[in-house]
N, C-alpha and C positions, 0 to 999 in steps of 0.2 A: 504494500500500500504506500503510495507516494505521499510525502508530507510537504506541505507548503509553508513558506515562511510568511507569517502575517506582517502587516505594516508595523505593528507595535514591536514585534520581535526584531525586525530589521533595524528599527530605530535604536533599540537597546544594543544591538551588535555594533552598529556604527559608533554609538556613544562610548562603548567600552574601548573600541580601537582608538578613538581620538583621545580618550583619557589616558590610555597607556602610552601613546606617543608623546602627549604633552608632559607626562610625568617622568620621562626619561631624563637622567642627569645630563647636563651639558658639559662637554669637554672644555677644560680651562688650560690654556697654554702659558708657559712661563719662559722668560728669557733671562740669561745671565748678563751681568753688566760689568763694565770695567770700573776700576777704582778712580775716584776723582779727588784730587787734592788741590786746594787753593794755593796759587803761587807756583805750582809745578807745571812747567810747560815743556813742550818738545822743542829742541833747538836744532836748527838746520846747520849742521857742521860736517863738512865733507871729510874732516880729519877723524871723525868718530868711526870706529869699526862698524861694519854691517853685520847685524845679527838676524838670523832666521830661526824662528820657532818651527822646526822642521816637521816633526810628527808627535802626536800624542796618542797613546793607546789606553783602552779601558777594558776592565773585565767584561766578559760577555753578559754577565748578570745585569749590568747597568747600561750596556751599550744598546739602548733601545729607546723608542720615543717616550715610553711611560717613565714617570719618576718612580724610583724604587725606595721603599721604606723597610728597614729591618725591624721586625717585631721582637725577636730575641735571637739567641745564638744559632738557632736552627730554623727559624721561620722568617720569611720575607713576604712583603706584599707588593705586587706590581699594580700601581694605581692607574687604572684604566682611564679615569676621567681627569687626571692631572698629568699633563705631558709637557715635554720640552718643545719650545717653539721651533728649534732646529736641532739637528744631531749634535751630540756633545763633541764628536770628533771635528766638527766644523766650527762650533762656537768657542770652545775652550782655547785652541791655539790662537785664535784672533784676540781673545781677551787677554791671554798671557802676553802676547806681543804688544798690545796697547798698554798694559800695565808696565811692562819692561821699558817701553818707550818713555813713559812718564817718569819712572823711577830713575832711569839713566839720563833723562833730559836729552833725548836724542830722537830724531825723526828717521833714523836708519835701522829701525827694528821692524821686521816684517813677519808675517805668518805664511807658511807654505800652503797653497801654491801662489799666494799673492806675490811672493818673491820666489823664483824657482830655486834659490839657494845656491846656484852655481857660483855666484860672485860674493857669497857671504863669507865674512872672516871667521864667524863663529856660528855653529849650528847647535840648536837646543833640542834635545829629545826628552820627552816626559812620558813615563810609563805609570799610569795610575793603578795602584793595587787595590784601592778602596775609594768609593765615591758614593756615599749613601747617608740617609738620615736615619736616626734612631732616637725615639723619645723626643727630648727637648734639645737635641744637638745634631750636628752633621759631622761626619768623620771623613777626612780626606787623607789618604796615604799615597805617596808618589815617590818614584825613583826618577831623578833627573840626571842628565848627562850633557856636558858642553864639549863639543868637538871644535878644536882650532884647526881650520883648514890648511893653514900655511905649513905647519910642521907636524900635524897629526896628533898634537897634544890633547889630552882629555882631562876633564875634571868632573866628578860626580858627587851626588849627595842623595840623602833620603829625608823626607819630611813626614811627620805624623801630626796632623792638625785636627783638633776638635773644637768646633765653634758652637757655643750655646745659642739657640735661636732667639731667646729673650723676648718671645712674643707668641701669639696664637696665629694659626693659619699658615698657608703655604707661602705667603709673601715673606714671613719671617724666616722660613726655611731657605728660600732662595737668597735672601739677604745674607744668611749665614754661609751659604756656598760662595757668594761673592767675596766675603771676608776671608774665607779659606783660600781662595784663589789669589787674593791679594797677598796673603802671608807666603804662599808658595812663590809668587813673583818676587817678593822681597828677598827670599832666600837665594833665588837664581840670580837676581840683580847684584847681590853682594858678591857672589862668586864671579860674575862677569866683570865687575869693577876690578877685582883682584887680578883677573886674567889680563885686562887692559893695561893695568899698571906694570904687570910682569913683562908684557910684550914691549911696552914703552921703554922699560929699563934695559931691554936687550938690544935696542937700536943704537 
């Protein structure tokens, strides 16, 4: 026996579908930002070495559009409705390069492939071991390496950074990531200055 859908039943079905669609969570996108310091400017100086932030690598766990939150030592949550506005592999090298440019007060710091790196005096490589939020803080661990292209010299270091969010919501989480990247940039900038001074002393 065939059943027919009454007008009332059809209206209920359409209403349910519309309610379900309108109630779906909306995806929010977040972008990382460079550090800003009053009075610190980029200087156009052709005597400054050329620095290229060549590559950055991330664990597969966080190398995805979704923001990853650690719940405990064994559990993580991939936040489907909170995403990065662009891939970390694209955003972070550019941010590091801009931070370094400000810290070194030089306009000769670039990110790859913005600068192919072939004419760079120094190449910076960063391997992130950890890049995640947990509770009221974010944790960033990274190995960095500086290659001097003229003589093959190398300098490396490791940072472990924990930044407390200091607020509610994902805006506070992103701000903590920005501060962590600024701390990492400061560490690399200090090493680059030492390399610049060493190279100048050898001339």
